[in-house]
N, C-alpha and C positions, 0 to 999 in steps of 0.2 A: 348462498352462491357468495363467493368473495369476489369481488372487483379487484381488477390489478392495482396493486399498489396504493390502495386507499390506507394503506398502514401509516403514511405520515401524517399525522395531523398537523404538524407544522415543521419545518425544517429550518425556518432559521435565518440565518445570518445577515446573509445581504437586504433582507426585507427591513423596512423601518416600522417594526414592531415592537412593542413594549416587552420587557423582560418578564413582566407579570403575567401577560397574555400568553407569550409564546417563547421568545428568546431574544438575546442581545442582537442589537442592528450592528451590522457588519461594519469591519475596518475596509472591507474590499468593495466598497460600493461603485467604484471606477472601474470594475471588474474588465480586463481585457484577455482576449485570448494568448495563449503560450507561444504557439506556433502556427505556421503559413499551410501547413501541409495537411489536407484532410480530404475525406471523400475517397473516391475510387475513380481513377483515370483510365481503367480498363473497362468502364461500364457507362452507358449513355447517361449524361447529365440529368435527365430528366428522370430516368430510374433512380440514379443516386439521390439526388435531391428529395424525392418522394420518399424513400426509405429513411433518409435521415430525419425528414420531418415527421415521419411516424415514430421514431424513437423520441425525438423531443416531445410529440403528443404524449408517449408513455410516461417520459420524465415529467411534464406539467401535470400529468393526471394524478400524480402521487402529491401534489399539494393542495391546500385547500383553496377553495373557490375564490376566496377573497383576495388571493395572492398570485393567481395563475399568471398575471400579467408580468409579475415581477420574475416568476419561473421562466415563462415563454422568452423575455429578454436575456436572461442568463444562458439558458439551453442555446438559443438561436447563437448567441456569442460564442460558446463553446464549440459549436457546429460550424461558425462562421458562415451562417445561412445567406449572407449577403452574395455570396458565390452561387446561390440557387435563383436569381433574377427576382428577388423579393418574394418568392413563394410562401405563403402562410397557410396553417391549417388550423382549424378549431378543436381544441382538445374534447375528447370525448367527455360527457357528463355521466357520471354513476348514477343508477337509480337510488334513491333513498332506501329502498328495502333490503339492501345488501348490508352483510356484516361487516364491522371492520375488525381488524387484527386488535389484539389487547396488548397494551405494553405492561411490563411488571408493575405492581402495585406500589406506589410511592407512599412515603411517610408524609402524612398530612399535616399542614402546619398547624390545624388545631391541637395536634397531639403533643404540640411542645409543653412540656412542664414549667420551662423557663427559658426566656430568649435573652442572649447577650447582644446587644447592638454594638457595631463598629462604625466609626466615621473618622476618615483620615484629617480632614480639615478642623471639626469641631469637637474630637474627642480628645480624651485624657485618659492614660493608662491608671490613673490613680481614681477615676469615675467607677460608679458601679455597675456600668454597662446597660442601664435603663435607656430608652428613648431619648429621654432629655438629657441624661449624661453618658454618652457612649463612650466606649474605650477608642483608643487611637490605632491599635493595632490589632490584627486577626490573631498573632501570636498570643497577645496578652488576653484577647477574649477566650482563646482556647484554654489557656492556663486556668481563667476564672472558671470556666465549665468544669474543671477537674476539681477545683476545690468545691464547687456545688455538689458534686457527684458525692463526696466524701460525707457531704451533711444531708443530703437526700437520698432515696432509693436509686440504686445505679442502675436499675431497670427503667427508669424514666429517660423520656426523649428531650435532649436539651437542643437549643438551636442557637447558631451563631448567624445574626442577620447583619448584612454589610452594606453600609449607605454608598451612594454613588460616588466614584471618583477613582483616581488611579494610584495603585498601592505598590510602589517600587519596592519589591521584595528582594531585589539584589543590592540594595542600599546597606553598607555595612553588613553584609552576609559573612557568616562564619563556616558555612558547611557548602561545600561545593559537590557534593555527591550528586550524579544522576539517578540516585535510588533515596535520597531523603531529601523531602521538600523543605521549603522556607516554612510552609505549614505542614507539620509533621504529626500526623495522627497514629496513635499506639493503641495497643490492647485496652487502654485505659480510657480510650474516646469511642466506645461503642453507643449505639442509641442517640446517634447526632445528626442534626442537618446542618449544613453549611450553605446560606443563599444569599443572593441579591435582595435588596429590598423594593419590593413591588417592580416598578419599570425602571428602576435606576440602574445605569450602566456602571458596572464595576469591574475595573480593569486590573488584573493582576499581570505584573511586569517584572520579567526576571532580570532586569537592569537597572540602571541607576541613570537618572537624569543628569546630563552633563552641564555644568556652567562653564563656557568657553569664552575666551577671548582670542578671536581671529585676526590674524594678519596675512598679509600677501606673502607667500613663500616664493612663487616664480611663476613666469608666464611660460606657456607651452609653445612649440612650434606652430601648432594649428590655431593659436590664438586662444587658448584656454588660460584659465588662472588656477595656480594649485595654492590653496590656503592653508595655515598651519595655526595650531593651538597646544597649548600645554594641557596635559590631562591632569585633574586634581589628584593629590597623594591618596586619597580616600579610595580611588578605583583600584580594584586587584587586575593588574594587566594579564596575569595568567590566566584570568577566566574572560577577557575582553577579546572575543574571537568573533563577535558579531557587531555591527554598527547599524542600529535603527533611525533612520531620518524621517522626520514626520510620518511616523507609525509603518514604515517600510524599510525591508531590508536593503541596506546598500550594498555596494558591490566591491568586494576586495580586490584590489589592483590586480588586473589580469591580462593575459597575453593567449589567444587573440581576444580583442574587446568583445562584451556581449554580457548581458543580464542573465546569469544561471536561472532567475525565476521564471523569466518569460521568453527565453530564447532556448531551443533545444537542438538535438543533433541532427534532426532531418529538416530543421526550419532552413528558410533562404540563407540567413545570416546565423549559422548555429553557435557561434561562441567557441567552437572547438577547431582544433586543428587536425588535418590529416596527413601532415607532412612528416611523419616518423620515417626515418630510414633504417632504424635498425634497434630492437628491444634485445638489451644486454641478457645473457642467459642467467637464469636463477642460481642462487648458491644453495645448492643441493644439500640438504642435510636429514637423511633418512629418519625416519619416526619409528618407534618400537610399535610393532603391530600386534593386535589382540584380535584373534578369530576364535568366535565360539562355536564350536561344532556341533553341539546338542543344547538345547533344543534347535531343531532345524524346520524351515517352513518348505517342506517338499512340494513338489508342484509347482514352484516359481522360478523366476530367472534370479530373483533376489533372496536366496535360501537362508544365509547365515548372518547373523551380528557380527560387525567388524568395527574396527577402530584403529587409528593411529595416534600415539601418544609420543609428546616431545617432537624433537626433529623439526621438520617444518611446521608441524602444528603449534610450535612454541609461541608462535606470533597471536594465538587465541589465548583467551582467558575463559574457562580453563583450557590447558594446552593440548587439545584432542580434536580430531577431525575425522569424520568418516572416510574423507577424500585423501587423508594422509596415509595411505597404505599403497602398496607397490602397484597393485591393478585392481582397485574396486570396481565393481560391475559398471560399464558405460563410463569409466572415467580414466584418470591417471593421478600419480602421487601428486598431492597439493604443492605447488610451486609458483611464484609469481616472478617477473623480471627484476633484475637488479639494476637496471639503467635503461638509458634511451639516448640514442643519437637522431638529431632530426637533421632534415635537407638544409643546404645552404641557403640562408635568408630566411628559413622557417622561424627563427626566433631573432629578430634583427636587432634587438637590444641586448643579447646576452652578455658580449663583451664589456657592457658597462654595468652589469650587476655587481653594486658593491658588497652586497651582504646576501648572497645567494641562498644561504642556509634559513633564512626567514620563510622561504618558500615552499609551497606545495605542488605537486604534479596532481592532477585529477585525469585520470585516464579508464577508457572501457578496456574492459576483459575483450581478447580477439575474437571471441565469439558473440560478443555482445549481449552476453547475459547478466552483466552487471557491470559495476565500475569500482575503480580503486582510488584510494587517496595515499599519495606517499609524502612524505618529507624529503627535502633536499638535502642530501649529505654532502655533496660537491659537485664542482663543475669543471669542464675543460673547455672553456669558450672557443679556442682555437678549432677544437674537434666538434664543436655543437653536441657536446655530451652533458648528459645530467646522471649522477649517480645517485640512487634513491638510498634513503634511510629506513626510519621505521614506517610502518605501513603497508597496503595490500591485503589487508584482512577484512575489508568490507564485503567480499563475497567468499563462499567456501570453497569452490572448485578449483581455482586457480587457472594458470596458463602461463606458457613460456614466452607469450607476447602479447601486446596490448593493441589497442586500436586508436580511434580520436582520443585527443587529449586538450589540456589546457593547463597553463601554468598561473598560479596565483600567488598572492601576498609578497610580491616584488616590488620595492619601492620604484625602480626605474620603469614599471610597467602601468604606472599611475599616469595616464594621459587621456583619459575619457571622462564625460561627466557621469557624476555619481560614483566614482570610484574613490576609495579611501584606503591610506596606508597607515598602520601604527609603528613608529620606532619606540620600542620597549626600553631601550637603552637610555635614550633622552626624555622619554615620556611625551612625545611629541605626535599629535595626530594631524595628519595631512589628508585634505580633501579638496576634491575638485567639482565645484558646482556647476549647474548647467548655465542660468543666466544670473539667477539671484540666489543667494544664499538661504537654505532652508531655515526653520524656526527651532525644531526640537529634534536635539541629539540624545540618543539612549546607548548606552554602552552594557552589553550583556556582561552579566556577572554571575548566574546560576542556570542551570538547565532543568531543574525540578523543581516545580511550584507548590505541588500537593503531593504527600505520600500517604499511604494508608496502610501501615505494616503491623501486623500483630506479631506477637513474640513466637508463635508456632501454629503449627496445625490444630493443635488442641487448645489453643487459645487465641483464635482469630480476633480481627476488629469485626464487628458483625452491626449490622442495622445502620448504615451511614448513607445519608443521601447529600449528593453536591450538586447544586443547580444553578444555573443563570449568571454564570460569569464568562468574562473575556479572559483568555490566558495568551500571553504573548511575549516577545522579546527575550527569549532565552539565549543562552550558549549553545554553540554548536558541539556536537558529541562525536563526529565522525573520526577524530583520531583517539577517543577513548578505547576502552575494551570491547572487543567484540568477542562471540562465542559462536561454535557451530552446534545447533541444538540435536540435529538428526542427520538422515539422508538426503535431505532436500540441497538444493544448490545454495542456501542461503546460510551468511553469518549475520547475527543480528546484535545489536548493541542492546542489551537488557536494563534500559532505563528509559525514562520519557518525561514527560512534562506533568502527568498524573502517573506516579507509580503505585502499584498494588501489588501486595504479597500477604498471604495468609489473612484472607478476608472471606465474610460470607454476608451475603445479602447488601451489597453495596450497589447504589445507583448513581450513576454519573449522567446528567441529563441538561439541556437546553443551554449548552455553553458554546463558545466560539472559539475555536483553537486557532489561532492565526499568527503567522510570522514568528515560526518556532525553530530552534537549531537543532532539534532531536525530534524522538518519536511523540506521537500526542499523548495516547494513553499505554501504558505498559502493564499487561497482567502477567507476573510472573510468577510461576510455581502456584501453590495453593491459593486459588480463589474460586470460591463455590457462588454460584447465583448471583453473578455481577449483570448488570443492566447498563448498557451505554446506549442510549436513546436520545433523539432530537437534539443532536448536536451537529455544528458546522465544523469540518476541518479544511484549513486552506492555507498554502503557502508554508508548507513543511519541509525542513530538509532531508527528513527521512520518512519512516512510514507514519499512518494516523493511528491504526490499533494493532497491536501486537500481543499474541497471546503464546507464551513460551513456557512450557512446563520441564521438569527433570524427570529423571530416572536413575536407578541405580544400574549402569550398563544396561544390559537388555531387559532388566526387570523393572518393569512399570507395573506390575501387579502388587507388590507389597510397598510399594512406594505410591503415596497419594498426592505427591508434590506437582500437581497439574491443573490448570484451569478447568473448572468444569461448570457445564450448565450455563452458559454465556449466552446473553441476549444482546445483540448488536442490531438495533432496529430504527429506521426512521432517520436516519444520519444523511447530510449532505458532505461528501468529502471529494476534493479536488485540488489540483496544484501542489501533489506531493512528490517527492524525490527529488529535491531540488539540488541536492548534493550526492546522496546515496541512491545508485539507480537501481540496484538491487532491493528493491522496496515496494511496498504496496500500502494500498487503503487499510486492509485487511491481511495479517499475517496470521495463520492457524499452525503452530507447531507443538508437537507433544501435549496435545490438549485433547479433552472429553467434551462431547455433546455441545457444540457452538452452534447458535442460530443466527444467521446473518440475513435479515428480511427487510424488504421494503426501503432499501438504501439507493440514493443515487450517487454515482461514482464516475468521475470522468478526469481526463487529464492527469496522466502519471506514466513515469518512463516504462513500467513493466505490468503485471498482472494488476487487475483491482481486487482480486481476492486470490490469495495463495494458500494453498493447503500443502505445508512443506513435507508431510509424511503421512503414513497411514495408521499412526498410533490411535487405537481405540475407535475412532470414527463416531458414527451418531451425529454427523453434522446435518444441518439443513441450511441450504442456501436458496432462498426462494423470494420471488416477487422484487428483485433489484433491477434497476437500469443501469448499464455499464456501457461505455463508449468511450473513444479516444483513450484507449490503452494502448502499451506496448510502444510508446512514441518516441523512445531512444533506445530501445534494444531490440531483440529479435529472437525468433522461435520462441513463441510464446501465446497466449491469448488472454483473453479479459478473465477468465476463471482457469486456474492452473492448480494441478494437483501432481505429486509425487508418491511413491511408495517404495523405496529402496533399502530399507532397514527395519527387519522385523523387532518387535517388542513383544514382551509378554505382559498381558493385560486380562481384565475379565469381562471384556466386551461382549463374547459369545455366550457367556453363562455366568451370572455372579457367583463368586466364590471358586471359581474354576480358571486357572491360568490357561491362556492359548495365546498363540502367535498370530491367529486369525482376528480382524476388527469388525465391529458392527458396521452395518451398511449405513452410507451417507445419502443424501437426498438432495439434487438440485432441480429445481421446477419453477416454473412461470417468471423466469427471467427474460429481460428484452437485453440482447446481447448484440452491439453494432461492432462487427470485428474488422474496424479500419486500421490506419495507420500500419505498423508492422505486425499487427495481430496474424496468427496462422489458422489457429482453431479457435472458435468461440468458447468451447469448454476443452482445455487442453489436458487431458488425462495421460500424463506423460509416464515416464520408466517406472513401469509395475503397478500403477494405480489399478485398484480392485475395489469391488463392492459398493459401487454408485449405481443409484437409480435415477436417470436424467430425464425428465419428462416436461411436456407443456413449455418449453421453451422457444421463444422467436429470436432465431439466430439469424444475423444477415452477414454474407460473405464468409463461408466457412462451414465445413462440415465436421461429422464426428471423428475423433481419434482414438485408437487403441494403439498404444505402444508398449511392448513388453508386460503388459497385464493380463487381466483375466475378470471374471465374473462382474460385468456392468451390464445394465440392461437400459434402452433407450426407447422410449415410446413416445407417441402423441405429440413429437417434437416437430417444429417448421424450421427447415433450412431455407433461406433465401439467397438464390446466387452463389451456391456454395463452392463454385468453380472459379469465381472470380475474387481477387484479393489486390488491394492498392499497393503493398509493400514490394510486389515484383515476384512473389511467390505465395503459394497458399496451400491448402487442402486440396483444391482441386476437383474435389470429388465430393458427394454426399457422404461417403463412409470411407475411412482409411484405416486399414487393419495392418500393422507394420509388423514384420518379423515374427507371423504367429508359428509358435513350435509345439508340436504335441507334446504335453508332459511338463510344459513350464510357462508358455503364454498363449494369449487367444482362445483359451477355452473357456466356456460358460459365457460366452458374449452374445447379446440379443439385440436386435435392431429389429423393430417391428412397428406397425402403425404409424409410420413418420411419413410426412411430406417434406419432399426435398425438390427444388425448383433449380435447374441448371440453366445458366444464362448463354453459354457458347459451347458446351461440350455435351455430346448423347452419352457418356461414359459415368455411370453413377458411382462404382466402386474402385477403389484400389485396394484390392487384397494380396498382398504379397504371398508368393508360394502357391497361388491359387492352382489346382491340379484336379481335373475331374476324375482322374484314376485313384485319387486319394484326397477325398475332399474333407478340407479341415477350414471352415469357413464360419462367422458367426451365423446365430439362427436368424434368417431372414423372413418375414411374412408380413402380408397385408401392407404393404407401403404404397404410398402414391407418389411417383416419380414424373416430373415435368422436363421435357427436353425441348430445346430450341426447334421451333418451325424449321421444316425442311430437312431435318436430320433424322437419323436411325439409331435407336437406342442400342448400345452395345456392352454386354458384359464380358470382360475379359478373363480369360482362365485358359491355362494349359489344357488342349485336348489331344491326346495320342503325342504328349510331349512337345506340342507347339503351341505357342501362345494365339489365341482364337478370340474373335470378336463374335459372342453369341448373341441371338435375339432374345427377346424375353421368353418365346416359347421354349427355345433350345436350352436356356438357363433353367427354366422351371422343369424341364425334363429330368433335371439331375435333382429334383426334389428340393429346390431353393426358391425361396420368395413366392411361396405358394398364396395366391389372393393379392399379390402386388399387380399394379396396374401401371402403364405408361402412357401418357398423354401428352400435348403440346402446351407449352408454357403459356400461363394466361397472362393479361397485363398486370401491372404493378399494383393498381387500385385493387383488383381481386385479392392480391397477395395479402396486401394491408387489412382488407377486410376479414381474411382468415385470421390474421394475427389478433384482431380486435375480438373476435369471437373468442379464440381460445384463452387469449390472456384475461378477458373480462369475468371469464366464468371457469368453475372446476366441475369436474364430472366424477 
């Protein structure tokens, strides 16, 4: 028997635990929630708080017994349990007889043939790297291991052990690529361990420590003081786009005021403006369209491979986009607005902007499916108009209009505590403190700290273990190149704090990724058997973990350039997507066989786990606790999938190309569908070949849209007709636009339990007609409806929409074995969840 989530042997960061035992002490000890909107206003506070407490219980349950107090504190803070009248619950304790999930085997320290020590304060790069005579820099230690390999057997495992301290890798940096790290491992660095020494805190900073002489620049109208200082000539201003003060990201001067790290779109004070008056039309530039007629994936909505090259897609690198065709299914030609006019008074300082071209506009897509960032090319202050320059490529679908927005990096908007502005022409840094000046200022200089890059698929870096480090203070990458990997909604920056390509058997474990300007870990193209375990990711500008492969157009069969056999296990991921809202803790795109197991994820602007396409499949998403998702976007869920673009792979049968993928499995997850989430598992456009089972899902039901071949069984849906975002799935099962021959076929929904809170209507099956029944296979379900109501299955009978009783519904051969009862109390529902999640059958 497997107990729920006991996969996480230690999670990390905010715990005051030594590296040697578990993981680094977090820099985020004074954690606080980002937004104020939680829970569900459409349900009784007692029910909502009980269900949230149960989800917290599941979250605490995945942490070792000795640290459960810390987990409970963090989880309650994330859920803002103070709104639940101080209700507390004891976490369920697993029996010792249950098996634990096993992580991938690590290289043991005892296997080190030779260890090179590094100590920033006591080291010298002329020393021999022994414990008594350590080297000063990690780069010099890496060079020494290469020399040792030339003398000894290259198959021996060498170790670099780093003593405690802060290593400012951005100081005197000469490489600023987001794909080449300050510590750059190549094919010559296989069989290597890089780790901290015992319980010492090793901090790798992507910045440089600033030595500044501050003076008063001006007093503000509100009584604040703006300070100024000269930036030393050694600092590369082109890479200085983030300022970290006392280990936290400072706020680039912006309007409206607000901290993007801790305030969000639906908060009481969101830090965004809704006062747009007009979005200027796109500068349309048609792409060259490619449509592959054969092979074709018949029997689906999305039958053919297609792509737009150049034209509107030229903003991406490479310049191509699924959405840059005249009429892609479920979309339109890619385009973004060319400018913005705001209402009078919406930008009160615009007439005073002396250099508007330093600025950026951060704006939501009109459908709130993501966000854009634009450079400001020019303004017309008398007409309250901003014309955009480069930008708008941070999501793939585009739109002619935007949504809520804010303006950043304008000197005249520096009027709030913790805001800063850099005058690059005069090398002057301006900063407004709260009451007293902080102590430590770090200027970002690089975005990639560690890269592991083999020379090719045939010569990968292999057998590398990196563990026990704190990675922080990197440059932002939201204005660097983005690309569109497939037919999902995503554009993605293929870079990260740790960047891997052409690797095999690499383990990344027990790290703290915090206060970062880019993605956390980027697995790009060929990476086989990567393990990402026992890490904490927090305060990230973009996504935490991205897996992005490549194909030769439709051909992913003869091209092996994809991440494969990846394990993402026992990680804590929260506070992501600070700048880029089309982001997630985990993105899976053009990848094979990814397992996402036993992770705790919360507080992000969009989905927690996003499967961007149906390429290959064979993914497993299990034993995760996901909540507080979709907090700044809409039309999504904690887990999201798409499948709009077919690819040739050997998923069905090795050695045989096919447009169909292997099945994927989503099971034993706890999904709290609050904020703007609609469906706990959002199987969107064309999603197919999923088996969903044994998931505990609160506030939302099953979704199928334009897809097929999905099986749901032994699920528990709790109050699926209630959602706090103002709209939701409203029913246990939604089958949208089923059409014979293209979607809605081979759908199965059996042996599930669904509790309705206010409605007696279990299903929304579009086009349901008893004269021509085309519905999912339904059987042996348990449906619970509110007391005093009568169940109603809606379907056309003799051409008219009719509310059918269970007996009438079953007379058409539907839902045989299904029962309908009155909804039980919430504690009974929670007990069902405990029983299901604590055991497999």
